[in-house]
N, C-alpha and C positions, 0 to 999 in steps of 0.2 A: 452429576451435580456434586460440588465439593461441600462436604459438611464439616464445618469447624465447630468445635465446642466453645461456647461463650461462657467465660467465667466472670461474674460481676466483680468489680473492684470493691475492696473493703477498705475501711478506714485503718490507717496505720496505728498499731497499738501504742497507747500512751502519748499520742501526739497532743491531745487536749491537755493532758496532765503536764507535759513539758511547757506548753504555752501558759497555763495558769501559774506554774511555779516560776517561770521566767518573769511574768508580770509581778508576782508577789516579791520576787527578789529586788525588782526596781523600787517597789513601794516601800519595802522594809529595809532598804540598805542603810538608812541613817538611824536605825534603832540600835546604836552601838555596833553596827556592822554584822553582828552574829546572825540574826534571822535572814538577812539578805544573802549572806555567804552560804548558809545552809540550804536555802531554797535554790540558789543558783547552782550549787554543787550537785544537788540531787537532780535538778533539771538537766544539767549537762551529762551526768552519768546515764540517766534514762534515755536521753536523746541519742547518745552514742550507740546504745544497743538497738534502738529503733531505726537509726540510720543504717546499721548493718543489715537489718531485715529488709529495708527498702532497696539497698544496693544489690542484695542477693536476688530479689525478685521484684523489679520495679513495676511490672505489669499487673501484679496482684493488688497493689495498693493505690488508692486514689491520689491524684495530684494535689487536691485541696488539703488532704491530711498531711502530705509531705510539706506543703507550704506552711501549715500550722506548726509543724515540727521545726522548720527552719526559723520561723518567727520566734518560737519559744527559745531556740538556741541563741538567737541574737539578743533577745531580752535578758536571758540568763547572763550572757557576757556583759551586757550593759549594767546589770545589777551587781555582778561579781566584782568588777573593777572598783566602783566607789566603796563597796563593802570592805574590800581589802585595804584600800587607802584609809578608810575610817578606822579600821582596826589598828593599822600602823600608827595613825595619829593618836589614838587613845593610848597605845603602848608608849609612844614618845612623850605624851603629856605626863603619864605616870612616872616615866623614867626621869623626866626633868623636874617636875614639880612635886611628885609624890602623890600618894593616894588622897591627901587632904584637899587637893584642888577638885577632885571629882565629888568627894563627899560634902564639901563646903565651898562652892565657887566664890562666895563673897570673901573668903579668907585671902584669896590671891589679890583682890583689890585692896584689902587692908595692908597687906605686905608691900604692895607696890606703892601705895600712898605713903607708908612709913619710909620706904626706900628713897622716894623722891624728896621727902622732907629733909633728909640728912644732908 
């Protein structure tokens, strides 16, 4: 009789963390871009190390935890792209209009109204 040892599959470390951070990056990407960028960056870095663990020994980890890891990476990329675009937009607004537009948005409407009146 052939006796093989059965090793139960465990959850991939940090797969749930990556999924939560990926979702948070989507939710917080329009809060001036910074929270979404940070959450997405941390999620992608943690996912990279967990992916290396899974590739080294795929039979040790459950398929559902790898699916959570993949979903978290996708969510992190989805949250990272708008965060970067939002940060670039904020920098462009500051470069074009100055800090006054962010501190007092009504000021730009006054300037525009005065400009069109001339």
